[in-house]
Backbone bond lengths (Angstrom), bond angles and torsions (degrees), N, CA, C in turn:
res aa  C-N    CA-C-N  psi(-1)  N-CA   C-N-CA  omega(-1)  CA-C   N-CA-C  phi
1 M - - - 1.380 - - 1.575 110.03 -
2 I 1.296 115.92 155.25 1.472 123.17 -177.18 1.484 109.64 -86.70
3 D 1.341 115.96 117.75 1.468 117.19 -177.53 1.506 110.31 -75.15
4 I 1.310 122.04 -27.84 1.457 121.21 -178.02 1.469 112.62 -67.29
5 F 1.353 118.83 -9.51 1.384 118.70 179.21 1.558 112.67 -89.29
6 N 1.232 116.85 -0.23 1.510 122.26 178.95 1.544 106.46 -87.89
7 K 1.276 113.48 129.84 1.438 120.04 173.54 1.533 108.61 -72.51
8 K 1.292 116.26 158.37 1.454 118.51 -176.26 1.556 108.99 -71.19
9 K 1.246 118.15 -32.23 1.563 118.10 179.58 1.516 108.09 -108.21
10 G 1.321 111.06 126.73 1.458 120.69 171.88 1.555 115.76 84.47
11 G 1.299 117.88 -16.83 1.442 123.02 177.18 1.554 113.20 72.18
12 A 1.341 114.66 19.98 1.420 118.72 175.37 1.501 113.17 -67.34
13 K 1.339 118.99 144.40 1.494 120.91 -179.72 1.539 110.76 -67.23
14 N 1.329 116.00 142.40 1.357 120.34 178.81 1.583 109.28 -91.30
15 N 1.324 115.73 97.36 1.413 122.75 -178.62 1.460 116.53 -63.46
16 D 1.340 117.69 -23.34 1.415 121.77 178.82 1.559 110.28 -67.89
17 S 1.256 115.32 -43.49 1.470 121.08 173.94 1.549 113.99 -57.38
18 L 1.355 111.88 -50.66 1.442 118.13 -179.73 1.540 112.76 -65.45
19 S 1.388 117.43 -28.97 1.436 121.89 175.09 1.538 111.94 -68.03
20 K 1.304 114.52 -36.31 1.468 119.81 177.82 1.514 110.30 -66.10
21 I 1.319 117.18 -40.76 1.505 120.73 -176.89 1.532 103.67 -73.49
22 A 1.284 119.07 -43.10 1.463 117.31 179.49 1.516 113.38 -61.34
23 S 1.367 117.37 -29.88 1.439 120.15 178.64 1.549 110.15 -61.49
24 L 1.370 114.98 -37.35 1.496 119.56 179.65 1.454 107.42 -64.92
25 L 1.410 118.59 -43.54 1.490 119.42 -177.58 1.555 108.70 -67.12
26 I 1.326 119.38 -36.32 1.431 120.82 179.53 1.463 110.49 -64.12
27 H 1.377 113.89 -44.42 1.449 117.92 178.10 1.514 113.51 -55.54
28 A 1.279 117.29 -43.75 1.498 122.45 176.86 1.464 111.60 -62.54
29 A 1.347 117.11 -36.96 1.457 122.96 178.27 1.489 111.66 -64.82
30 K 1.389 117.30 -41.30 1.385 126.60 -173.84 1.571 113.07 -78.47
31 I 1.274 118.19 -21.39 1.449 123.30 -164.64 1.582 109.84 -61.13
32 D 1.334 117.45 -30.62 1.403 121.73 178.93 1.558 112.02 -91.00
33 E 1.289 112.76 10.99 1.470 117.90 178.52 1.502 113.83 64.71
34 S 1.285 119.05 24.23 1.478 124.84 179.00 1.554 109.42 -144.49
35 Y 1.313 116.06 94.18 1.470 123.68 -175.37 1.554 103.29 -97.79
36 T 1.235 119.68 105.80 1.492 123.21 -173.73 1.507 114.05 -100.54
37 K 1.249 117.02 162.65 1.472 125.46 174.94 1.562 110.40 -57.01
38 E 1.397 114.31 -43.81 1.507 119.70 176.67 1.570 109.25 -60.39
39 E 1.220 119.20 -45.08 1.454 120.29 176.15 1.529 115.43 -56.78
40 K 1.379 113.18 -42.15 1.502 120.55 178.16 1.550 107.49 -63.10
41 E 1.322 117.84 -40.69 1.455 119.85 -179.31 1.551 111.75 -65.26
42 I 1.330 115.22 -39.61 1.486 120.70 176.85 1.495 107.95 -58.27
43 I 1.290 116.98 -45.60 1.538 122.80 -176.22 1.478 107.34 -64.59
44 K 1.313 121.20 -47.57 1.497 124.74 -178.38 1.531 109.33 -61.71
45 K 1.325 114.93 -46.34 1.555 117.50 177.64 1.561 111.46 -57.87
46 T 1.305 115.83 -39.67 1.449 119.35 -176.85 1.570 104.70 -69.09
47 L 1.260 121.41 -45.48 1.465 122.75 -178.63 1.503 111.22 -58.59
48 L 1.301 116.86 -38.69 1.478 121.76 177.30 1.545 109.47 -63.77
49 E 1.319 116.45 -43.67 1.482 122.85 178.65 1.475 109.52 -63.88
50 L 1.327 121.33 -29.69 1.447 123.44 179.29 1.475 115.95 -86.65
51 G 1.406 114.06 -0.92 1.436 116.59 174.10 1.514 115.48 115.47
52 A 1.314 118.72 -1.61 1.445 119.91 174.46 1.465 114.58 -58.89
53 Q 1.335 117.53 149.29 1.455 121.29 172.22 1.484 110.56 -87.32
54 S 1.286 118.02 137.79 1.520 118.15 -176.82 1.564 111.26 -58.38
55 T 1.312 115.46 -31.62 1.451 120.48 -179.62 1.540 111.77 -67.93
56 S 1.328 115.75 -17.23 1.472 117.60 -176.07 1.569 111.08 -106.83
57 L 1.255 117.08 -1.49 1.470 119.92 -176.82 1.598 115.11 -54.67
58 E 1.291 114.36 -45.82 1.518 115.47 -176.38 1.538 109.19 -67.95
59 R 1.325 120.21 -35.24 1.458 124.06 179.04 1.500 109.67 -68.31
60 I 1.317 117.41 -41.31 1.433 121.09 179.02 1.550 110.26 -66.97
61 M 1.307 117.61 -43.28 1.410 119.62 177.08 1.523 112.21 -62.60
62 A 1.337 116.53 -42.02 1.456 117.73 -176.05 1.552 106.98 -67.38
63 D 1.368 119.45 -43.58 1.429 119.61 179.01 1.482 112.34 -64.54
64 A 1.340 118.51 -35.75 1.447 121.74 178.67 1.518 112.56 -66.40
65 T 1.347 117.54 -36.46 1.474 123.60 177.36 1.537 107.14 -64.42
66 I 1.250 119.83 -42.87 1.461 120.54 177.67 1.522 112.06 -64.83
67 I 1.312 117.35 -43.43 1.485 121.52 178.32 1.570 107.51 -58.45
68 E 1.351 114.59 -51.01 1.440 117.47 -174.24 1.561 111.10 -63.53
69 E 1.317 119.39 -40.33 1.393 120.62 179.80 1.571 113.14 -71.62
70 N 1.204 120.18 -22.16 1.448 123.98 178.44 1.493 119.12 -96.31
71 S 1.366 111.26 1.29 1.495 117.78 -178.64 1.511 108.52 -102.16
72 N 1.390 114.38 148.09 1.438 112.97 178.49 1.566 112.33 -125.74
73 Q 1.377 112.76 18.64 1.433 119.56 174.04 1.454 115.61 -151.42
74 I 1.369 116.81 148.52 1.376 120.42 -173.94 1.540 114.15 -69.71
75 L 1.324 114.33 -23.42 1.471 117.56 174.45 1.498 114.77 -55.92
76 D 1.311 118.91 -35.37 1.388 122.52 177.23 1.595 114.40 -57.59
77 F 1.297 112.83 -26.85 1.472 119.74 -178.19 1.451 116.13 -88.55
78 T 1.392 115.29 -27.12 1.432 122.85 -169.90 1.503 112.38 -91.18
79 R 1.301 121.70 -20.88 1.412 127.92 -177.92 1.596 111.92 -50.83
80 E 1.224 115.75 -47.06 1.427 125.82 -175.98 1.548 110.57 -65.48
81 V 1.306 113.74 -44.16 1.529 123.00 -173.56 1.511 109.06 -74.28
82 K 1.351 121.73 -32.11 1.433 123.64 -177.94 1.560 111.95 -55.40
83 S 1.298 118.59 -34.35 1.472 121.41 -165.85 1.541 110.58 -97.69
84 I 1.301 118.12 2.76 1.475 115.46 -174.35 1.552 106.40 -97.37
85 P 1.341 114.05 165.74 1.500 118.99 -175.50 1.571 108.93 -59.52
86 E 1.321 111.79 152.80 1.489 117.33 -176.49 1.479 111.81 -60.70
87 S 1.341 119.96 -35.80 1.476 120.26 -178.72 1.543 112.25 -66.98
88 D 1.266 119.63 -27.02 1.430 124.23 176.82 1.542 110.21 -81.72
89 K 1.384 116.65 -31.66 1.451 118.77 173.00 1.446 110.37 -62.84
90 I 1.354 114.58 -41.86 1.492 118.39 179.20 1.535 111.07 -61.23
91 K 1.365 117.84 -41.03 1.441 118.56 176.58 1.579 112.44 -57.74
92 I 1.299 114.34 -40.48 1.420 120.68 -178.03 1.518 109.90 -66.50
93 V 1.311 118.50 -43.29 1.445 123.60 -176.91 1.499 108.23 -70.02
94 E 1.359 118.55 -35.76 1.444 119.69 174.82 1.554 110.97 -65.15
95 S 1.301 116.95 -37.06 1.451 121.87 177.00 1.553 109.37 -63.47
96 L 1.368 116.09 -46.48 1.413 120.11 177.90 1.520 113.22 -54.55
97 W 1.298 112.97 -46.12 1.538 114.76 176.81 1.528 111.82 -66.72
98 K 1.284 116.07 -36.38 1.484 117.48 177.73 1.491 108.62 -60.40
99 I 1.298 118.35 -41.99 1.487 122.62 -176.30 1.542 106.69 -67.82
100 I 1.255 119.69 -42.70 1.473 123.15 178.72 1.494 113.76 -64.73
101 Y 1.312 117.11 -39.19 1.526 121.28 -177.79 1.523 109.32 -94.12
102 S 1.331 121.50 7.35 1.448 119.33 179.61 1.592 111.74 -68.43
103 N 1.301 113.02 -19.39 1.460 115.04 171.84 1.523 113.48 -105.17
104 S 1.290 120.07 18.66 1.443 131.85 172.44 1.500 116.84 77.78
105 N 1.353 115.20 -1.82 1.503 111.79 172.27 1.546 109.55 -152.94
106 A 1.299 119.81 165.68 1.350 125.19 -178.12 1.511 111.23 -117.60
107 D 1.365 118.02 123.47 1.449 119.81 -177.75 1.544 108.62 -87.14
108 M 1.316 114.85 176.53 1.511 119.73 -175.22 1.470 113.45 -61.63
109 Y 1.346 115.47 -33.24 1.450 117.55 -179.43 1.510 111.93 -70.78
110 E 1.297 117.40 -38.12 1.431 122.76 176.08 1.528 112.91 -64.91
111 T 1.278 112.61 -46.43 1.524 114.49 -178.25 1.516 110.64 -67.35
112 N 1.331 117.33 -35.99 1.462 123.49 176.07 1.563 108.06 -61.64
113 L 1.292 116.38 -47.88 1.520 119.07 177.73 1.513 109.44 -55.04
114 M 1.295 117.26 -46.27 1.520 116.73 -175.19 1.528 110.02 -69.08
115 R 1.343 117.20 -34.53 1.440 118.60 176.79 1.527 110.89 -62.97
116 R 1.291 118.33 -42.77 1.448 123.40 177.78 1.508 112.69 -63.53
117 L 1.407 114.00 -41.93 1.470 121.30 -178.69 1.551 109.53 -65.79
118 S 1.277 117.47 -33.99 1.512 119.91 -177.73 1.496 106.26 -59.21
119 G 1.300 121.89 -48.68 1.457 123.40 178.90 1.492 113.64 -68.09
120 L 1.321 118.90 -44.05 1.449 122.55 -177.83 1.529 113.40 -67.03
121 L 1.333 115.47 -28.85 1.467 118.44 -177.82 1.579 111.09 -99.38
122 Y 1.288 116.49 5.38 1.479 124.49 -176.75 1.493 113.14 56.29
123 I 1.275 120.36 49.31 1.446 128.08 -178.94 1.482 105.09 -112.99
124 D 1.336 119.34 118.35 1.444 124.34 -175.09 1.560 110.67 -68.05
125 N 1.347 113.17 154.49 1.443 116.81 -177.23 1.485 118.87 -56.41
126 K 1.384 115.50 -35.85 1.464 119.27 179.37 1.511 112.05 -64.64
127 T 1.334 113.45 -44.88 1.497 118.34 -179.64 1.525 108.75 -63.58
128 M 1.276 117.19 -43.72 1.512 121.38 179.55 1.564 106.93 -60.16
129 A 1.268 121.71 -50.71 1.450 126.58 -178.80 1.544 106.93 -60.32
130 D 1.261 118.63 -44.84 1.493 119.09 -178.47 1.510 110.70 -64.99
131 I 1.281 120.19 -41.35 1.456 120.83 174.83 1.520 112.96 -64.59
132 K 1.292 119.10 -42.09 1.455 123.77 175.05 1.570 111.04 -57.34
133 Q 1.279 119.48 -48.45 1.410 122.89 179.25 1.526 111.61 -62.47
134 K 1.359 117.18 -41.89 1.404 120.36 179.72 1.555 111.27 -59.51
135 I 1.324 115.96 -45.36 1.479 124.52 -177.97 1.555 106.86 -67.80
136 K 1.303 116.99 -41.80 1.494 119.97 -172.73 1.508 108.10 -66.10
137 K 1.336 117.25 -34.88 1.529 118.00 -176.42 1.513 111.01 -73.88
138 N 1.297 117.76 -20.93 1.490 119.32 -177.47 1.487 114.47 -89.99
């Protein structure tokens, strides 16, 4: 679980942070102009793994959709992810590759996005390639 998502009072999850991360995942899902139900389920599962409450999922997804639609640059999506623990970054990158390969192939826009995200999220090329191969095999 991601500790940065805990508010100082009461330990409630910070849905704003989760919405920002979900907006990155939604952006990846939409980049090939085909945002499927399967991709939405991958995003929801990832949010649960990152500490979202199931009762908040629809609100987080709605907020994330608005954030994604109103943003014009990828940096808006990566700020939140940069500061989280490496293990959670890896979960997010795995989910990004799952979204991309949910239709069995990656187009040039999707691979370009992942190349850019690698640098923006401070994930080395070998780690990124290893995650890609792991997801591709499944």
